[in-house]
N, C-alpha and C positions, 0 to 999 in steps of 0.2 A: 536461431535461439527462439523458443517460445516466448509469449508474453509473461507466463508465470515464471520461467527462468530468468528473463530479464529482471522482472520485479525482485525475486528472491536475491539475485546478485546484487541489485541496488541496496536493498535492506541489510544485507551482510556487510555492507560498508558502514553502517551505522546511522544512516540517514532515515527519517521520516517522509512518508510519501502522501500526498493528498490526491483526489481525483483531478483537479486542475493540472498539478504538476505531472502526473501519470499520463495524460492527454497531450500535453504540451511536449514532454520530453521522450515519450516512448510510444505515442500513439494507442494508448490503452484507453478505450471508451467505456469500460465497465469495471473499474477497479474494484469496487466491493464483490464482484462476482469472482474476480481473479484471487482476492484475498480470502474468500470463503473457500475456494478449491485448495489454496495453499495451507488453509487452516485444517480443514476437514478430511480432504482426501489425502494430503501429503504429510499432515501432523505437525506442522510448523506453529509455534508459539507467537502469533501475531497479535499485537494489542491496538486498540482502537481509543483515540481520546478525541473527544469532541472539542473544537476550537471555534471561538467566535471573534470575528475581526470585521471591523467596519458594519456590525449590525448583522452579519452573515455567519451562521453556524454551518461548520462542517467537520468530516471526519478526517482524522489524520492517523495515519497507520504506521506501526513500526516493529520490527522483529525484537522480541524479547531477548535480553541479554547480549545485546550488540550496542 
């Protein structure tokens, strides 16, 4: 299974994904690049939400409609 397929399968379960979670759980080092491919090449509606925790801001991605 490719990284994009793994990420999309995870999104389809209704969960959000951050770069840290993607690295730890799936070995994906460039989540933003994979999300960009899923959005623009494959046409998936993936939303980005900026989250701040412990004075650090990061992107959290989710598949719209899930």
